[in-house]
C-alpha positions as CSV (number, residue, x, y, z in Angstrom):
1,M,101.3,-112.2,139.7
2,S,99.1,-109.0,139.3
3,K,99.2,-106.0,136.9
4,P,101.3,-102.8,138.1
5,R,98.4,-100.3,138.8
6,T,98.6,-97.4,136.4
7,A,98.4,-93.5,136.0
8,A,94.3,-94.0,135.2
9,D,94.1,-96.5,137.8
10,K,95.2,-94.2,140.5
11,F,93.6,-91.4,138.9
12,R,89.8,-93.6,139.4
13,E,90.9,-94.5,142.7
14,E,91.2,-91.2,143.7
15,L,88.6,-89.5,142.2
16,D,86.3,-92.1,143.8
17,T,87.5,-91.4,147.3
18,R,87.1,-87.5,146.4
19,I,83.5,-87.9,144.8
20,K,82.4,-90.1,148.0
21,W,83.9,-86.7,150.3
22,W,81.9,-84.0,148.1
23,E,78.7,-86.7,148.0
24,T,78.8,-86.6,151.8
25,E,80.1,-83.1,152.8
26,F,77.9,-81.6,150.4
27,D,75.1,-84.0,150.5
28,L,75.0,-84.1,146.5
29,D,73.0,-86.5,144.7
30,H,74.7,-88.8,141.6
31,F,73.1,-86.8,139.6
32,S,74.9,-83.5,140.5
33,V,78.1,-85.6,140.6
34,V,77.4,-86.7,137.2
35,G,76.8,-83.6,135.6
36,V,79.8,-82.0,137.1
37,L,82.0,-85.1,135.6
38,M,80.2,-84.6,132.1
39,D,81.1,-81.0,131.8
40,A,84.3,-81.3,132.5
41,A,84.9,-84.3,130.7
42,V,83.2,-82.2,128.0
43,D,85.4,-79.1,128.6
44,I,88.7,-81.6,128.4
45,L,87.4,-83.5,125.3
46,F,86.8,-80.4,123.3
47,G,90.0,-78.3,124.5
48,F,88.0,-75.4,126.5
49,D,90.1,-74.0,129.4
50,P,87.7,-72.4,132.0
51,D,90.6,-70.0,133.4
52,E,90.5,-68.3,129.5
53,D,88.6,-65.6,129.3
54,D,86.1,-65.2,127.2
55,D,86.2,-61.5,125.6
56,E,83.0,-62.1,123.0
57,D,81.1,-62.1,126.2
58,D,82.2,-58.8,127.4
59,E,81.5,-57.2,124.2
60,D,77.9,-58.1,124.4
61,D,78.0,-57.3,128.3
62,E,79.0,-53.1,127.2
63,D,76.4,-52.6,125.1
64,E,73.6,-53.0,127.7
């Protein structure tokens, strides 16, 4: 009897499919794919929200 598929299993399957599509569609090498995945993983791990505005950077731009 096989064990039930978990949400993590489903996520992995869909991620594999999307990665293969992006590699083919945009001719990405495995280093590019791993870099993007690592960047996303670090953002998730440390709770960084890429949609959140960073006011500190905006203040620096006004001084120039």
